[in-house]
RODRENTI-340949 format. One line per field, with one value per atom (N, C-alpha, C, O, CB): residue number from 1; z negated, x negated, y; atom name; residue in three letters. Coordinates in steps of 0.1 Angstrom, whole numbers. Each point is the difference from the previous one (the first is absolute). Glycine has a CB too. Example, Ala and Ser with C-alpha at 12.3 -4.5 7.8 and 13.67 -1.06 7.14 Angstrom:
2
k = (1  1  1  1  1  2  2  2  2  2)
c3 = (-78  0  0  -7  -5  19  0  -8  -1  23)
c1 = (-132  9  -9  -10  29  -15  -9  8  -5  -7)
c2 = (-57  12  12  0  -12  23  11  11  11  -17)
a = (N  CA  C  O  CB  N  CA  C  O  CB)
r = (ALA  ALA  ALA  ALA  ALA  SER  SER  SER  SER  SER)
//
This chain:
88
k = (1  1  1  1  1  2  2  2  2  2  3  3  3  3  3  4  4  4  4  4  5  5  5  5  5  6  6  6  6  6  7  7  7  7  7  8  8  8  8  8  9  9  9  9  9  10  10  10  10  10  11  11  11  11  11  12  12  12  12  12  13  13  13  13  13  14  14  14  14  14  15  15  15  15  15  16  16  16  16  16  17  17  17  17  17  18  18  18  18  18  19  19  19  19  19  20  20  20  20  20  21  21  21  21  21  22  22  22  22  22  23  23  23  23  23  24  24  24  24  24  25  25  25  25  25  26  26  26  26  26  27  27  27  27  27  28  28  28  28  28  29  29  29  29  29  30  30  30  30  30  31  31  31  31  31  32  32  32  32  32  33  33  33  33  33  34  34  34  34  34  35  35  35  35  35  36  36  36  36  36  37  37  37  37  37  38  38  38  38  38  39  39  39  39  39  40  40  40  40  40  41  41  41  41  41  42  42  42  42  42  43  43  43  43  43  44  44  44  44  44  45  45  45  45  45  46  46  46  46  46  47  47  47  47  47  48  48  48  48  48  49  49  49  49  49  50  50  50  50  50  51  51  51  51  51  52  52  52  52  52  53  53  53  53  53  54  54  54  54  54  55  55  55  55  55  56  56  56  56  56  57  57  57  57  57  58  58  58  58  58  59  59  59  59  59  60  60  60  60  60  61  61  61  61  61  62  62  62  62  62  63  63  63  63  63  64  64  64  64  64  65  65  65  65  65  66  66  66  66  66  67  67  67  67  67  68  68  68  68  68  69  69  69  69  69  70  70  70  70  70  71  71  71  71  71  72  72  72  72  72  73  73  73  73  73  74  74  74  74  74  75  75  75  75  75  76  76  76  76  76  77  77  77  77  77  78  78  78  78  78  79  79  79  79  79  80  80  80  80  80  81  81  81  81  81  82  82  82  82  82  83  83  83  83  83  84  84  84  84  84  85  85  85  85  85  86  86  86  86  86  87  87  87  87  87  88  88  88  88  88)
c3 = (-796  -12  4  -8  -1  19  4  13  8  -20  14  13  11  11  -24  10  10  7  -6  -8  28  8  4  2  6  -7  3  -11  -8  32  -26  -10  2  11  -14  -8  2  1  4  -17  10  1  14  6  -31  30  12  11  11  -25  11  10  1  9  3  -20  0  -5  -5  2  5  -4  -15  -6  28  -28  -15  -2  7  -11  -7  -4  -15  -7  27  -24  -15  -5  5  -2  -15  -7  -15  -4  24  -27  -15  -1  4  -11  0  -2  -15  -8  31  -26  -13  -1  10  -13  -7  -2  -13  -11  24  -13  -12  -5  8  0  -20  -6  -12  -8  15  -8  -11  -7  6  6  -26  -8  -12  -8  15  -8  -10  2  11  -27  5  2  3  1  -17  17  2  15  8  -31  27  13  0  -9  17  2  2  15  8  -28  22  13  1  -9  12  8  2  15  8  -28  22  14  3  -8  7  12  4  15  8  -27  24  14  6  -6  3  15  8  15  4  -23  26  15  2  -4  9  3  2  15  8  -29  25  14  4  -7  6  12  5  6  1  3  0  6  -10  -1  21  -29  -9  -14  -8  24  -20  -14  -9  -12  16  2  -8  -7  6  10  -28  -8  -3  -4  -6  12  -3  -10  1  22  -34  -11  0  3  -16  8  -2  -12  -8  18  -11  -11  -13  -10  25  -15  -13  -4  -12  18  3  -3  -5  -10  27  -11  -4  -14  -8  32  -27  -14  -10  -11  21  -6  -8  -3  -11  20  1  -1  -11  -8  32  -23  -9  -14  -9  27  -20  -14  -6  -11  17  3  -5  -3  -11  24  -5  -2  -14  -7  32  -27  -12  -12  -11  23  -12  -11  -2  -11  16  6  -1  -7  -9  30  -18  -6  -15  -8  30  -26  -14  -7  -12  18  1  -6  -5  -9  2  14  -3  9  10  -17  4  8  -5  4  4  -18  -7  9  -2  -19  32  10  11  9  -15  6  11  -5  -12  20  2  -3  1  11  -2  -19  1  10  2  -26  32  10  -2  10  6  -28  -2  -3  -6  22  -12  -3  12  10  -33  23  11  -5  -12  23  -3  -4  11  12  -24  7  8  2  -10  3  19  2  5  11  -5  -13  3  8  7  -27  20  8  3  -9  -3  25  4  5  6  -1  -7  4  15  4  -21  24  13  0  -7  16  -1  2  9  9  -13  1  9  12  -1  -19  32  12  4  10  -2  -17  3  -4  2  -5)
c1 = (-1158  7  14  9  -31  24  14  4  -8  4  17  5  0  5  9  -18  1  -14  -10  28  -17  -12  1  -10  8  15  3  7  8  -7  -3  7  15  5  -26  29  14  6  11  -10  -9  4  -3  9  -13  -8  -4  -5  -2  -3  3  -5  -15  -5  26  -28  -15  -6  7  -6  -14  -8  -2  -3  -8  13  -1  -14  -4  29  -32  -13  0  6  -18  5  -1  -11  -11  18  -4  -9  3  10  -11  -9  2  3  -7  -9  27  5  2  1  10  -11  3  15  6  -29  29  15  2  -5  11  2  3  14  10  -24  15  12  4  -8  3  18  5  10  8  -11  3  10  3  -9  1  19  3  -9  -1  8  -14  -10  -14  -9  24  -17  -13  -3  9  -9  -13  -4  -12  -8  17  -9  -12  -4  8  0  -21  -5  -7  -7  3  7  -6  -3  6  5  -21  -4  6  -1  -21  29  7  -1  -3  19  -15  0  14  10  -26  15  12  -2  -12  18  4  0  3  10  -3  -16  2  1  -8  -5  22  2  -11  -2  27  -32  -10  6  -7  -8  28  6  6  -3  7  5  8  -4  5  14  -27  -4  9  -3  -8  22  9  -7  -9  28  -16  -6  10  11  -28  13  8  -8  -12  24  -5  -6  7  11  -16  -3  5  10  0  -22  30  9  -8  5  11  -27  -8  -5  1  -8  3  -4  11  -1  -17  30  12  4  4  4  -9  3  -10  4  6  -22  -11  4  -1  -16  22  4  11  0  -6  16  11  -4  5  10  -24  -5  -8  2  -4  -6  -7  9  -2  -18  30  10  7  2  1  1  7  -9  5  9  -27  -9  -2  0  -12  11  -1  12  -2  -12  26  12  0  5  7  -17  0  -12  -1  13  -21  -12  -9  -8  20  -11  -9  -12  -1  21  -29  -12  -13  -10  22  -11  -13  -9  -12  25  -8  -8  -5  -7  19  -8  -4  -12  -1  25  -32  -12  4  5  -20  13  3  -9  -12  20  -2  -8  1  -2  6  -2  1  14  8  -26  22  14  6  -6  -1  20  8  7  4  -1  -1  6  10  -1  -19  31  10  -2  -2  19  -19  -2  13  5  -30  30  13  -2  9  0  -21  -2  -15  -8  27  -22  -14  -3  -11  10  10  -3  4  -3  -15  24  5  13  9  -22  14  13  9  -4  -7  24  10  1  1  11  -11  1  15  3  -24  30  14  5  12  -8)
c2 = (1534  5  4  -4  12  -1  4  -6  -3  25  -23  -5  10  -3  -13  28  11  2  2  9  -12  4  14  7  -30  28  14  7  -7  1  19  7  0  3  12  -18  1  14  2  -23  31  14  6  6  -4  -4  7  -9  4  15  -32  -10  0  -7  10  5  0  -13  -8  33  -26  -12  0  11  -11  -11  -2  -6  -10  8  7  -6  -2  8  3  -21  -3  9  2  -25  30  9  -1  -5  20  -11  2  15  9  -28  22  14  3  -9  8  14  5  2  6  4  -14  2  7  -4  -17  32  7  -5  0  20  -24  -5  9  4  -28  27  8  -9  -7  29  -20  -7  9  2  -25  29  10  12  6  -24  22  11  -4  8  4  -25  -5  -3  -3  -7  10  -3  -9  0  23  -32  -9  0  1  -15  11  -1  -14  -4  30  -33  -13  -2  6  -15  0  -3  -14  -9  22  -13  -13  -2  10  -7  -15  -3  4  -1  -18  24  4  -1  0  16  -17  2  14  5  -29  31  15  2  -5  11  2  4  10  10  -14  1  9  13  10  -30  20  11  10  12  -26  8  9  -1  8  -10  -8  -1  -8  -2  23  -26  -8  -12  -6  12  -9  -11  -11  3  14  -29  -12  -8  -3  3  -4  -8  -14  -1  23  -31  -14  0  9  -19  -1  -1  0  5  -18  6  -1  14  3  -26  31  14  8  8  -9  0  8  -5  9  -7  -15  -4  6  3  -25  23  6  14  5  -20  23  14  0  9  -3  -15  0  -2  6  -14  -2  -2  12  3  -28  31  12  11  7  -14  10  11  -3  10  -6  -16  -4  3  5  -22  13  3  15  4  -26  29  15  6  9  -9  -4  5  -3  8  -11  -9  -4  6  -3  -18  28  5  -11  2  19  -32  -12  1  -7  -8  23  3  -5  4  16  -29  -4  -7  0  -2  -4  -8  9  -4  -16  33  9  9  3  -3  4  8  15  4  -22  26  15  6  -3  3  10  7  15  7  -26  24  14  4  -8  12  8  5  5  4  2  -5  6  12  1  -24  33  13  4  -2  9  -1  5  15  7  -24  22  14  7  -4  -1  14  6  13  5  -15  16  13  0  2  10  -12  1  14  2  -27  34  14  4  11  -12  -9  3  7  -3  -17  30  8  -8  -6  28  -22  -6  8  12  -22  3  8  2  6  -16  6  2  13  3  -27)
a = (N  CA  C  O  CB  N  CA  C  O  CB  N  CA  C  O  CB  N  CA  C  O  CB  N  CA  C  O  CB  N  CA  C  O  CB  N  CA  C  O  CB  N  CA  C  O  CB  N  CA  C  O  CB  N  CA  C  O  CB  N  CA  C  O  CB  N  CA  C  O  CB  N  CA  C  O  CB  N  CA  C  O  CB  N  CA  C  O  CB  N  CA  C  O  CB  N  CA  C  O  CB  N  CA  C  O  CB  N  CA  C  O  CB  N  CA  C  O  CB  N  CA  C  O  CB  N  CA  C  O  CB  N  CA  C  O  CB  N  CA  C  O  CB  N  CA  C  O  CB  N  CA  C  O  CB  N  CA  C  O  CB  N  CA  C  O  CB  N  CA  C  O  CB  N  CA  C  O  CB  N  CA  C  O  CB  N  CA  C  O  CB  N  CA  C  O  CB  N  CA  C  O  CB  N  CA  C  O  CB  N  CA  C  O  CB  N  CA  C  O  CB  N  CA  C  O  CB  N  CA  C  O  CB  N  CA  C  O  CB  N  CA  C  O  CB  N  CA  C  O  CB  N  CA  C  O  CB  N  CA  C  O  CB  N  CA  C  O  CB  N  CA  C  O  CB  N  CA  C  O  CB  N  CA  C  O  CB  N  CA  C  O  CB  N  CA  C  O  CB  N  CA  C  O  CB  N  CA  C  O  CB  N  CA  C  O  CB  N  CA  C  O  CB  N  CA  C  O  CB  N  CA  C  O  CB  N  CA  C  O  CB  N  CA  C  O  CB  N  CA  C  O  CB  N  CA  C  O  CB  N  CA  C  O  CB  N  CA  C  O  CB  N  CA  C  O  CB  N  CA  C  O  CB  N  CA  C  O  CB  N  CA  C  O  CB  N  CA  C  O  CB  N  CA  C  O  CB  N  CA  C  O  CB  N  CA  C  O  CB  N  CA  C  O  CB  N  CA  C  O  CB  N  CA  C  O  CB  N  CA  C  O  CB  N  CA  C  O  CB  N  CA  C  O  CB  N  CA  C  O  CB  N  CA  C  O  CB  N  CA  C  O  CB  N  CA  C  O  CB  N  CA  C  O  CB  N  CA  C  O  CB  N  CA  C  O  CB  N  CA  C  O  CB  N  CA  C  O  CB  N  CA  C  O  CB  N  CA  C  O  CB  N  CA  C  O  CB)
r = (MET  MET  MET  MET  MET  MET  MET  MET  MET  MET  PRO  PRO  PRO  PRO  PRO  PHE  PHE  PHE  PHE  PHE  GLU  GLU  GLU  GLU  GLU  LYS  LYS  LYS  LYS  LYS  CYS  CYS  CYS  CYS  CYS  PRO  PRO  PRO  PRO  PRO  VAL  VAL  VAL  VAL  VAL  CYS  CYS  CYS  CYS  CYS  GLY  GLY  GLY  GLY  GLY  GLY  GLY  GLY  GLY  GLY  GLU  GLU  GLU  GLU  GLU  MET  MET  MET  MET  MET  VAL  VAL  VAL  VAL  VAL  GLY  GLY  GLY  GLY  GLY  LYS  LYS  LYS  LYS  LYS  GLU  GLU  GLU  GLU  GLU  VAL  VAL  VAL  VAL  VAL  GLU  GLU  GLU  GLU  GLU  LYS  LYS  LYS  LYS  LYS  LEU  LEU  LEU  LEU  LEU  LEU  LEU  LEU  LEU  LEU  ARG  ARG  ARG  ARG  ARG  GLY  GLY  GLY  GLY  GLY  GLY  GLY  GLY  GLY  GLY  VAL  VAL  VAL  VAL  VAL  ASN  ASN  ASN  ASN  ASN  THR  THR  THR  THR  THR  ALA  ALA  ALA  ALA  ALA  ILE  ILE  ILE  ILE  ILE  LEU  LEU  LEU  LEU  LEU  ARG  ARG  ARG  ARG  ARG  VAL  VAL  VAL  VAL  VAL  PRO  PRO  PRO  PRO  PRO  ALA  ALA  ALA  ALA  ALA  GLU  GLU  GLU  GLU  GLU  VAL  VAL  VAL  VAL  VAL  CYS  CYS  CYS  CYS  CYS  LEU  LEU  LEU  LEU  LEU  ARG  ARG  ARG  ARG  ARG  CYS  CYS  CYS  CYS  CYS  GLY  GLY  GLY  GLY  GLY  GLU  GLU  GLU  GLU  GLU  ARG  ARG  ARG  ARG  ARG  LEU  LEU  LEU  LEU  LEU  TYR  TYR  TYR  TYR  TYR  SER  SER  SER  SER  SER  GLN  GLN  GLN  GLN  GLN  ASP  ASP  ASP  ASP  ASP  VAL  VAL  VAL  VAL  VAL  VAL  VAL  VAL  VAL  VAL  ARG  ARG  ARG  ARG  ARG  CYS  CYS  CYS  CYS  CYS  PHE  PHE  PHE  PHE  PHE  GLU  GLU  GLU  GLU  GLU  ARG  ARG  ARG  ARG  ARG  ILE  ILE  ILE  ILE  ILE  ARG  ARG  ARG  ARG  ARG  ALA  ALA  ALA  ALA  ALA  LYS  LYS  LYS  LYS  LYS  LEU  LEU  LEU  LEU  LEU  LYS  LYS  LYS  LYS  LYS  ARG  ARG  ARG  ARG  ARG  HIS  HIS  HIS  HIS  HIS  ASP  ASP  ASP  ASP  ASP  THR  THR  THR  THR  THR  LYS  LYS  LYS  LYS  LYS  ASP  ASP  ASP  ASP  ASP  PHE  PHE  PHE  PHE  PHE  GLN  GLN  GLN  GLN  GLN  PRO  PRO  PRO  PRO  PRO  MET  MET  MET  MET  MET  GLY  GLY  GLY  GLY  GLY  GLN  GLN  GLN  GLN  GLN  ALA  ALA  ALA  ALA  ALA  PHE  PHE  PHE  PHE  PHE  LYS  LYS  LYS  LYS  LYS  VAL  VAL  VAL  VAL  VAL  THR  THR  THR  THR  THR  ASN  ASN  ASN  ASN  ASN  CYS  CYS  CYS  CYS  CYS  GLY  GLY  GLY  GLY  GLY  LEU  LEU  LEU  LEU  LEU  GLU  GLU  GLU  GLU  GLU  SER  SER  SER  SER  SER  SER  SER  SER  SER  SER  ALA  ALA  ALA  ALA  ALA)
//
């Protein structure tokens, strides 16, 4: 899949895996499973050009709110205060 045997970040060994990728477009978010080369040492992920193009298409759809082909998975919430005191 990739021309890298070693990680371009740390030199670690790369292995092919299926990973979950979180994509954001505007206020919308999508999660998908895609193939990637993953570094066993640092966790760096490398994606093929086809996968990156897929990411770009999905982000554009999310920005346009064109989500009719996507499966809803619940709701997302922004938490502004979880009750923790600032240590500063």
